[in-house]
Backbone as a chain_set.jsonl record, in Angstrom:
{"seq": "MKEVRAVIEMSGKTVFRDGRSHYKKTGIILGIALTVTFLAGNTLGASSSPDSHIDNLTEEYGSWHVGYFDANYVFEQTLLKDDRVTDVASFDNVGYVTLSGIQDTNKPY", "coords": {"N": [[-71.493, -18.308, 41.906], [-72.927, -17.174, 40.183], [-75.513, -17.904, 41.188], [-75.479, -15.888, 42.842], [-75.321, -13.683, 41.579], [-77.758, -13.695, 40.501], [-79.769, -13.503, 42.64], [-78.879, -10.737, 44.077], [-79.127, -9.004, 41.753], [-82.248, -9.71, 41.394], [-82.483, -9.147, 43.762], [-82.972, -6.277, 43.864], [-83.737, -5.023, 41.35], [-86.252, -6.06, 42.355], [-86.484, -4.517, 45.156], [-86.297, -1.874, 43.9], [-88.308, -1.376, 42.031], [-90.344, -1.708, 43.652], [-90.241, 0.354, 45.164], [-91.027, 2.492, 44.166], [-93.749, 2.734, 45.059], [-93.407, 2.213, 47.995], [-91.948, 3.647, 49.526], [-90.562, 4.481, 52.376], [-90.252, 2.001, 52.981], [-88.365, 0.921, 51.34], [-86.268, 2.532, 51.411], [-85.89, 1.986, 54.401], [-84.667, -0.963, 53.75], [-82.602, -0.094, 52.282], [-81.46, 1.254, 54.235], [-80.592, -0.187, 56.393], [-79.067, -2.378, 54.697], [-76.68, -0.545, 54.337], [-75.906, -0.179, 56.679], [-75.299, -2.541, 57.714], [-72.884, -3.31, 56.098], [-71.417, -0.761, 56.534], [-70.799, -1.653, 59.607], [-69.159, -4.36, 58.96], [-66.983, -3.363, 57.789], [-65.898, -1.746, 59.56], [-65.645, -3.965, 61.563], [-64.033, -5.334, 60.048], [-61.469, -3.614, 60.248], [-61.002, -2.779, 62.722], [-59.954, -5.451, 63.515], [-57.824, -5.665, 61.938], [-56.056, -3.964, 62.845], [-54.51, -4.608, 65.422], [-52.829, -6.743, 64.119], [-51.181, -5.209, 62.138], [-50.094, -3.053, 63.449], [-48.484, -5.005, 65.447], [-46.81, -6.214, 63.457], [-45.701, -3.722, 62.091], [-43.854, -2.772, 64.238], [-41.88, -5.018, 64.277], [-40.654, -5.033, 61.86], [-39.515, -2.603, 62.345], [-38.06, -2.774, 64.704], [-37.446, -5.494, 64.761], [-37.546, -8.779, 66.067], [-39.051, -9.435, 69.044], [-38.966, -11.412, 71.519], [-38.584, -12.02, 74.374], [-37.834, -9.489, 76.768], [-35.576, -7.984, 78.825], [-35.187, -5.689, 81.838], [-32.832, -3.32, 82.899], [-30.618, -5.095, 82.95], [-27.309, -6.412, 83.536], [-24.188, -6.672, 82.757], [-22.573, -9.603, 83.065], [-25.367, -10.951, 82.541], [-26.157, -10.17, 79.932], [-24.208, -11.92, 78.728], [-24.443, -14.642, 79.231], [-26.902, -15.002, 77.999], [-25.837, -14.646, 75.379], [-24.68, -17.103, 75.027], [-26.365, -18.944, 75.479], [-27.892, -21.739, 73.522], [-30.327, -21.704, 72.562], [-31.057, -18.757, 72.118], [-31.317, -16.383, 69.4], [-29.895, -13.942, 68.956], [-29.233, -10.655, 70.664], [-30.166, -7.801, 71.921], [-28.879, -4.786, 72.985], [-29.374, -1.962, 75.234], [-28.629, 1.059, 76.25], [-28.972, 3.333, 79.207], [-28.335, 6.476, 79.169], [-29.057, 8.709, 80.79], [-30.27, 12.282, 81.153], [-30.21, 15.766, 79.586], [-29.092, 18.579, 81.043], [-31.243, 21.843, 80.151], [-30.733, 25.139, 79.483], [-32.051, 27.848, 80.957], [-34.283, 26.798, 81.742], [-38.229, 26.708, 82.422], [-39.782, 25.314, 84.205], [-38.909, 23.769, 87.233], [-39.096, 21.144, 88.123], [-39.168, 19.525, 85.53], [-36.585, 19.483, 84.146], [-36.074, 18.425, 81.486]], "CA": [[-71.37, -17.064, 41.704], [-73.913, -16.444, 39.084], [-76.492, -17.646, 41.719], [-75.421, -14.747, 43.995], [-75.323, -12.243, 41.355], [-78.929, -13.704, 40.463], [-80.286, -13.013, 43.881], [-78.624, -9.482, 43.859], [-80.128, -8.541, 40.548], [-83.741, -9.892, 41.458], [-83.68, -8.101, 44.882], [-82.398, -4.723, 43.514], [-85.283, -5.079, 40.634], [-87.778, -5.817, 43.377], [-86.825, -2.961, 45.614], [-86.431, -0.42, 42.937], [-89.727, -1.745, 41.747], [-91.567, -1.792, 44.755], [-89.877, 1.159, 45.516], [-91.843, 3.624, 43.659], [-95.067, 3.034, 46.053], [-93.455, 2.212, 49.098], [-90.365, 4.711, 49.87], [-89.953, 4.098, 53.459], [-89.751, 0.266, 52.996], [-87.041, 1.287, 50.495], [-85.124, 3.66, 52.629], [-85.265, 0.923, 55.275], [-84.027, -1.775, 53.586], [-81.261, 0.381, 51.769], [-80.254, 1.9, 55.407], [-80.166, -1.926, 56.593], [-78.049, -3.269, 53.914], [-75.347, 0.362, 54.738], [-75.266, -0.316, 58.088], [-74.304, -4.006, 57.611], [-71.817, -2.661, 55.442], [-70.526, -0.033, 57.338], [-70.515, -2.526, 60.606], [-68.62, -5.559, 58.663], [-65.901, -2.693, 57.632], [-65.48, -1.315, 60.813], [-64.944, -4.938, 62.16], [-62.311, -5.813, 59.688], [-60.274, -2.824, 60.152], [-60.627, -3.048, 64.052], [-59.525, -6.588, 63.781], [-56.772, -6.381, 61.324], [-55.336, -2.945, 63.306], [-53.249, -4.633, 66.014], [-51.262, -7.428, 63.655], [-50.57, -4.368, 61.423], [-48.993, -2.529, 64.872], [-47.347, -5.657, 65.61], [-45.986, -5.908, 62.303], [-44.493, -2.352, 61.724], [-42.537, -3.042, 65.269], [-41.286, -6.141, 64.24], [-40.092, -4.381, 61.216], [-38.775, -1.48, 62.928], [-37.102, -3.335, 66.185], [-36.775, -6.892, 64.92], [-38.455, -9.766, 66.296], [-38.552, -9.432, 70.414], [-39.156, -12.809, 72.486], [-38.337, -11.614, 75.937], [-37.382, -8.155, 77.276], [-35.147, -7.596, 80.229], [-34.713, -3.698, 81.749], [-31.473, -3.198, 83.662], [-29.6, -6.414, 82.798], [-26.039, -6.692, 83.329], [-22.986, -7.37, 81.361], [-22.273, -10.748, 82.758], [-26.721, -11.828, 81.67], [-26.282, -10.467, 78.318], [-23.045, -12.687, 77.979], [-25.122, -15.594, 79.339], [-27.685, -14.671, 76.952], [-25.284, -15.024, 74.177], [-23.705, -18.653, 75.033], [-27.518, -20.069, 75.089], [-27.927, -21.892, 72.029], [-31.852, -20.97, 72.12], [-31.176, -17.458, 71.723], [-30.594, -16.494, 68.434], [-30.237, -12.641, 68.691], [-29.264, -10.031, 72.07], [-29.781, -6.376, 71.713], [-28.727, -3.917, 74.582], [-29.778, -0.567, 74.851], [-27.928, 1.7, 77.963], [-29.493, 4.602, 79.401], [-27.309, 7.685, 79.152], [-29.783, 9.888, 81.445], [-30.993, 13.308, 80.504], [-29.63, 16.789, 79.684], [-29.911, 19.945, 81.616], [-31.196, 23.043, 79.249], [-30.552, 26.214, 80.456], [-33.259, 29.099, 80.732], [-36.015, 26.432, 81.922], [-38.953, 27.473, 83.802], [-40.33, 24.618, 85.455], [-37.552, 23.007, 87.754], [-39.391, 19.701, 87.676], [-39.16, 18.783, 84.307], [-35.329, 19.795, 83.684], [-34.945, 18.291, 80.457]], "C": [[-72.307, -16.489, 40.923], [-75.308, -16.777, 39.685], [-76.373, -16.278, 42.579], [-75.749, -13.843, 42.989], [-76.907, -12.411, 40.441], [-79.469, -12.94, 41.627], [-79.804, -11.553, 43.918], [-79.335, -8.82, 42.822], [-81.707, -8.946, 40.934], [-83.829, -9.251, 42.877], [-83.061, -6.687, 44.494], [-83.72, -4.598, 42.626], [-86.341, -5.23, 41.84], [-87.822, -4.537, 44.212], [-86.835, -1.413, 45.008], [-87.671, -0.317, 42.107], [-90.857, -1.04, 42.329], [-91.304, -0.483, 45.142], [-90.487, 2.775, 45.437], [-93.134, 3.903, 44.453], [-94.593, 2.757, 47.196], [-91.79, 2.537, 49.768], [-89.626, 4.366, 51.29], [-89.898, 2.564, 53.95], [-88.726, 0.425, 52.41], [-85.985, 1.553, 51.49], [-85.018, 2.651, 54.168], [-84.289, -0.11, 55.131], [-82.909, -1.374, 53.316], [-80.249, 0.799, 53.273], [-79.526, 0.881, 55.886], [-78.856, -2.235, 56.133], [-76.561, -2.032, 54.114], [-75.003, 0.487, 56.206], [-74.464, -1.378, 58.251], [-72.886, -4.053, 57.137], [-70.62, -1.896, 56.18], [-69.94, -1.308, 58.823], [-69.682, -3.794, 60.124], [-67.228, -4.273, 58.341], [-65.248, -2.466, 58.579], [-64.845, -2.746, 61.877], [-63.75, -5.552, 61.584], [-61.293, -4.655, 59.914], [-60.231, -2.828, 61.57], [-59.955, -3.959, 64.063], [-58.046, -7.126, 62.975], [-55.457, -5.464, 61.784], [-54.064, -4.041, 64.364], [-52.243, -6.172, 65.413], [-50.872, -6.475, 62.531], [-49.705, -3.647, 62.074], [-47.868, -3.652, 64.846], [-46.281, -5.734, 64.271], [-44.987, -4.946, 61.483], [-43.32, -2.379, 63.07], [-42.157, -4.23, 64.949], [-40.421, -5.75, 62.998], [-39.419, -3.773, 61.459], [-37.849, -1.684, 63.843], [-36.717, -4.634, 66.005], [-37.913, -7.641, 65.752], [-38.266, -10.337, 67.512], [-39.515, -10.744, 70.76], [-39.595, -12.351, 73.69], [-37.771, -10.14, 76.048], [-36.659, -7.726, 78.676], [-34.832, -6.245, 80.373], [-33.765, -4.101, 82.894], [-30.528, -4.92, 84.038], [-28.245, -5.972, 82.653], [-25.21, -7.079, 82.668], [-23.316, -9.315, 81.254], [-24.008, -11.315, 82.572], [-26.93, -11.595, 80.173], [-25.04, -11.436, 78.223], [-23.473, -14.207, 78.333], [-26.214, -16.067, 78.386], [-27.374, -15.463, 75.636], [-24.746, -16.251, 74.207], [-24.981, -19.267, 74.668], [-27.6, -20.378, 73.529], [-29.511, -21.708, 71.422], [-32.192, -19.585, 71.688], [-30.474, -16.747, 70.379], [-30.133, -14.804, 68.507], [-30.236, -11.572, 70.333], [-28.614, -8.665, 71.419], [-29.602, -5.308, 72.832], [-28.505, -2.487, 74.343], [-29.037, -0.081, 76.733], [-28.56, 3.072, 77.856], [-28.694, 5.355, 80.195], [-27.863, 8.606, 80.078], [-30.207, 10.827, 80.619], [-29.943, 14.453, 80.247], [-30.144, 17.971, 80.366], [-30.509, 21.164, 80.669], [-31.139, 23.914, 80.345], [-31.639, 26.858, 79.864], [-34.61, 28.272, 81.172], [-36.489, 27.153, 83.344], [-39.432, 26.668, 84.528], [-39.101, 23.329, 85.745], [-38.009, 21.544, 87.763], [-39.433, 19.071, 86.675], [-37.817, 19.569, 83.819], [-34.949, 19.769, 82.037], [-36.062, 18.24, 78.802]], "O": [[-72.493, -15.275, 40.995], [-76.296, -16.279, 39.144], [-77.417, -15.717, 42.909], [-76.569, -13.012, 43.379], [-77.281, -11.451, 39.766], [-79.597, -11.72, 41.518], [-80.831, -10.92, 43.672], [-80.208, -8.018, 43.153], [-82.439, -8.039, 40.538], [-84.913, -8.841, 43.29], [-82.617, -6.137, 45.501], [-84.724, -4.104, 43.14], [-87.182, -4.361, 42.076], [-88.713, -3.689, 44.166], [-87.198, -0.316, 45.433], [-88.005, 0.734, 41.56], [-91.76, -0.292, 41.953], [-92.334, 0.031, 45.579], [-90.454, 3.749, 46.189], [-93.591, 5.041, 44.552], [-95.491, 3.07, 47.977], [-90.897, 1.848, 50.262], [-88.439, 4.056, 51.389], [-89.569, 2.123, 55.051], [-87.797, -0.037, 53.071], [-85.157, 0.889, 52.113], [-84.023, 2.721, 54.89], [-83.349, -0.313, 55.9], [-81.967, -1.962, 53.848], [-79.033, 0.739, 53.455], [-78.298, 0.81, 55.918], [-77.825, -2.346, 56.795], [-75.438, -2.531, 54.05], [-74.076, 1.092, 56.743], [-73.327, -1.389, 58.723], [-71.953, -4.673, 57.648], [-69.441, -2.196, 56.366], [-68.772, -1.692, 58.897], [-69.432, -4.477, 61.116], [-66.269, -4.633, 59.023], [-64.081, -2.848, 58.666], [-63.923, -2.661, 62.688], [-62.8, -6.085, 62.158], [-60.126, -4.971, 59.68], [-59.038, -2.905, 61.864], [-58.931, -3.687, 64.691], [-57.395, -8.164, 63.098], [-54.292, -5.724, 61.482], [-52.896, -4.157, 63.995], [-51.263, -6.617, 66.011], [-50.055, -7.024, 61.792], [-48.594, -3.454, 61.58], [-46.722, -3.487, 64.429], [-45.125, -5.312, 64.261], [-44.052, -5.131, 60.703], [-42.14, -2.064, 62.917], [-42.07, -4.714, 66.078], [-39.279, -6.202, 63.092], [-38.321, -4.009, 60.955], [-36.866, -0.947, 63.92], [-35.864, -5.132, 66.74], [-38.999, -7.135, 66.029], [-37.623, -11.381, 67.614], [-40.627, -10.945, 70.271], [-40.776, -12.281, 74.031], [-37.154, -9.782, 75.044], [-37.31, -7.133, 79.536], [-34.339, -5.576, 79.465], [-33.942, -5.05, 83.656], [-30.07, -5.496, 85.025], [-27.958, -5.204, 81.734], [-25.473, -7.961, 81.851], [-23.798, -10.045, 80.388], [-23.913, -12.531, 82.404], [-27.531, -12.31, 79.372], [-25.036, -11.782, 77.041], [-22.847, -15.068, 77.716], [-26.403, -17.236, 78.05], [-27.992, -16.333, 75.024], [-24.209, -16.529, 73.135], [-24.987, -20.048, 73.716], [-27.443, -19.598, 72.59], [-29.841, -21.604, 70.241], [-33.214, -19.233, 71.098], [-29.256, -16.578, 70.317], [-30.078, -14.572, 67.3], [-31.185, -11.734, 71.1], [-27.561, -8.372, 70.854], [-30.571, -5.178, 73.581], [-27.739, -1.942, 73.549], [-29.008, -0.645, 77.827], [-28.679, 3.772, 76.85], [-28.364, 5.188, 81.369], [-27.076, 9.53, 80.285], [-30.536, 10.533, 79.469], [-28.799, 14.218, 80.636], [-31.316, 18.347, 80.333], [-29.41, 21.585, 80.309], [-31.341, 23.747, 81.548], [-32.124, 26.663, 78.75], [-35.74, 28.749, 81.069], [-36.027, 27.663, 84.365], [-39.641, 27.06, 85.676], [-38.615, 22.452, 85.031], [-37.183, 20.723, 87.365], [-39.762, 17.891, 86.788], [-38.07, 20.412, 82.959], [-34.147, 20.461, 81.409], [-35.527, 18.134, 77.699]]}, "num_chains": 1, "name": "protein.A"}
């Protein structure tokens, strides 16, 4: 840690000492340092975003490994009897309600 701090202090002194006479070089060095920092931050943020989304979904809906659509009652009971299945959740599609005074007949809900 001491070595890293010494390198940072030495490079900082060099950049600012020489920067008085070399404004362009100092600006380029600082620009590159900022660019690398921003790219590293964006990469880290982009890589952690899917994990965060999965964690939020797991917290809200539970840990799903498999989902079946339009499964009947017999299939659900078969899953409940299987020892490898820990939980079963079922959702029923009850449809939609037609609204009165609708303008667009293609979208009655």
